[in-house]
C-alpha positions in Angstrom: 0.0 0.0 0.0 1.2 3.6 -0.8 1.5 6.5 1.5 -1.4 8.9 1.2 -1.3 12.6 2.3 -3.6 12.6 5.3 -5.4 15.8 4.5 -6.1 14.9 1.0 -7.5 11.6 2.1 -9.8 13.5 4.7 -10.8 15.9 2.0 -11.9 13.1 -0.2 -13.8 11.3 2.5 -15.5 14.5 3.6 -16.6 15.3 0.2 -18.2 11.8 -0.1 -19.9 12.3 3.3 -21.1 15.8 2.3 -22.6 14.2 -1.0 -24.4 11.5 1.1 -25.8 14.1 3.5 -26.9 16.4 0.7 -28.9 13.5 -1.0 -30.5 12.7 2.3 -31.4 16.1 3.1 -32.4 17.4 -0.4 -34.1 14.3 -1.6 -34.9 11.4 0.8 -35.9 13.7 3.8 -38.7 15.2 1.6 -39.8 12.0 -0.2 -43.2 10.4 0.5 -42.6 7.3 2.8 -44.3 5.1 0.0 -41.5 5.9 -2.3 -38.8 5.4 0.5 -40.4 1.9 1.2 -40.8 0.7 -2.4 -38.8 -2.3 -3.2 -36.3 -2.0 -6.0 -37.5 -3.0 -9.4 -35.1 -6.1 -9.2 -36.6 -7.0 -5.9 -33.7 -5.5 -3.9 -33.9 -3.2 -1.0 -35.9 0.0 -0.9 -34.2 3.4 -0.3 -35.2 3.2 3.4 -33.8 -0.3 3.7 -30.3 0.8 2.1 -30.3 3.7 4.6 -31.2 1.3 7.6 -28.5 -1.0 6.7 -26.0 2.0 6.9 -27.5 3.3 10.2 -26.9 -0.5 11.7 -23.2 -0.2 10.6 -23.1 3.3 11.8 -24.4 2.3 15.2 -21.4 0.0 15.4 -18.5 2.1 13.8 -19.2 5.7 14.8 -18.9 5.2 18.7 -15.7 3.2 18.0 -14.3 5.9 15.8 -15.3 8.7 18.3 -13.6 6.6 21.1 -10.5 5.9 19.1 -10.2 9.7 18.1 -10.8 10.6 21.8 -8.0 8.3 23.2 -5.3 10.3 21.3 -3.2 12.2 23.6 -1.5 14.6 21.3 -2.2 16.6 18.2 -0.8 15.3 15.0 -1.2 17.8 12.2 -0.6 16.8 8.6 1.4 13.8 7.8 0.6 10.8 5.7 -1.5 7.3 6.1 -0.7 4.0 4.8 -3.4 1.4 4.7 -2.8 -2.1 6.0 -3.1 -4.8 3.5 -6.2 -6.1 5.0 -7.7 -2.7 5.4 -7.0 -1.7 1.8 -8.6 -4.9 0.7 -11.8 -4.4 2.8 -12.0 -0.7 1.2 -11.5 -1.9 -2.3 -14.2 -4.8 -1.8 -16.7 -2.3 -0.6 -15.8 0.5 -2.9 -18.6 0.5 -5.8 -15.8 1.4 -8.3 -13.5 -1.4 -7.4 -15.6 -4.0 -5.7 -18.1 -5.2 -8.2 -18.8 -8.6 -6.4 -22.2 -8.7 -4.7 -22.0 -9.3 -1.0 -24.6 -10.7 1.2 -25.4 -8.7 4.3 -24.9 -10.4 7.6 -28.0 -11.2 9.5 -27.7 -8.4 12.2 -27.3 -5.8 9.4 -30.2 -7.0 7.1 -32.9 -4.3 7.3 -36.5 -5.1 7.9 -39.1 -4.2 5.1 -41.5 -2.6 7.7 -39.6 0.5 8.8 -40.6 4.1 9.7 -39.0 5.5 6.6 -38.7 9.1 7.8 -37.1 8.0 11.2 -34.6 6.0 9.1 -33.8 9.0 6.9 -33.5 11.3 10.0 -31.1 8.8 11.8 -28.9 8.5 8.7 -28.7 12.4 8.5 -27.7 12.6 12.1 -25.0 9.8 11.5 -23.5 11.6 8.6 -23.3 14.8 10.5 -21.5 12.9 13.4 -19.1 11.3 10.7 -18.3 14.8 9.4 -17.3 15.9 13.1 -15.1 12.8 13.3 -13.5 13.7 9.9 -12.6 17.1 11.4 -11.3 15.5 14.7 -9.2 13.2 12.5 -7.3 16.1 11.0 -5.5 16.4 14.4 -5.2 12.6 14.9 -2.7 9.9 13.8 -4.9 7.7 11.5 -2.4 4.8 11.9 -2.7 4.6 15.7 -6.2 3.7 17.0 -7.3 0.1 16.1 -10.9 -0.6 15.6 -12.5 -4.1 15.8 -14.3 -5.0 12.4 -18.1 -5.7 13.0 -18.1 -9.1 11.6 -14.7 -10.3 13.0 -14.1 -8.4 16.2 -10.8 -10.1 16.7 -9.5 -8.3 13.6 -8.6 -4.7 14.3 -8.0 -2.1 11.6 -6.4 1.2 11.7 -8.5 4.3 12.1 -7.9 5.5 8.5 -8.8 2.2 7.2 -12.0 2.2 9.1 -12.9 5.7 7.9 -12.3 4.6 4.3 -14.2 1.4 4.6 -17.2 2.8 6.3 -17.3 5.6 3.8 -16.9 3.3 0.9 -19.7 1.1 2.2 -21.9 4.2 2.5 -21.2 5.1 -1.1 -22.0 1.5 -2.2 -25.5 1.6 -0.6 -26.1 5.2 -1.5 -25.6 4.3 -5.2 -27.9 1.3 -4.7 -30.6 3.7 -3.1 -30.1 6.2 -5.9 -30.9 3.5 -8.5 -34.2 3.4 -6.8 -34.9 6.9 -7.3 -32.3 8.7 -9.4 -31.2 12.1 -8.1 -31.8 14.6 -10.9 
């Protein structure tokens, strides 16, 4: 894995989160719940199910990211980040541009069909706002130091920078899935 400028990486991640937040606020927040709950034409998840799936992962990762950031005892401005082999692999697997293989959701992360669509959207917006705050805190952190356990294999711990990339790539994957149900014009 190659060294990446930390600030450039965080700029890229922040841009993605802002795009997700903008779609949720501008489109999904104002959409009728029937449209949010309508299954995909191919029988796949509805928009609300895509967002609920992301909320469930956010419920796991965001508190751990915040805790990892809070444990850092010194400010680290600038610098670089190098993904671990496994962290880079997970990120490429989740990124919709590089990970083309369909992946089945684990049982605890499969969303129900019967959801309060607007509550799901509101929670997604809240989590994206918290993620933006975390990315700001990360600008003063060492992205190589805190280790965060992977949700499906808690014994495996990834660097903070890998987890941020993985979570946001996963968000991008399912935001595109939701967008296919209702293209943003």
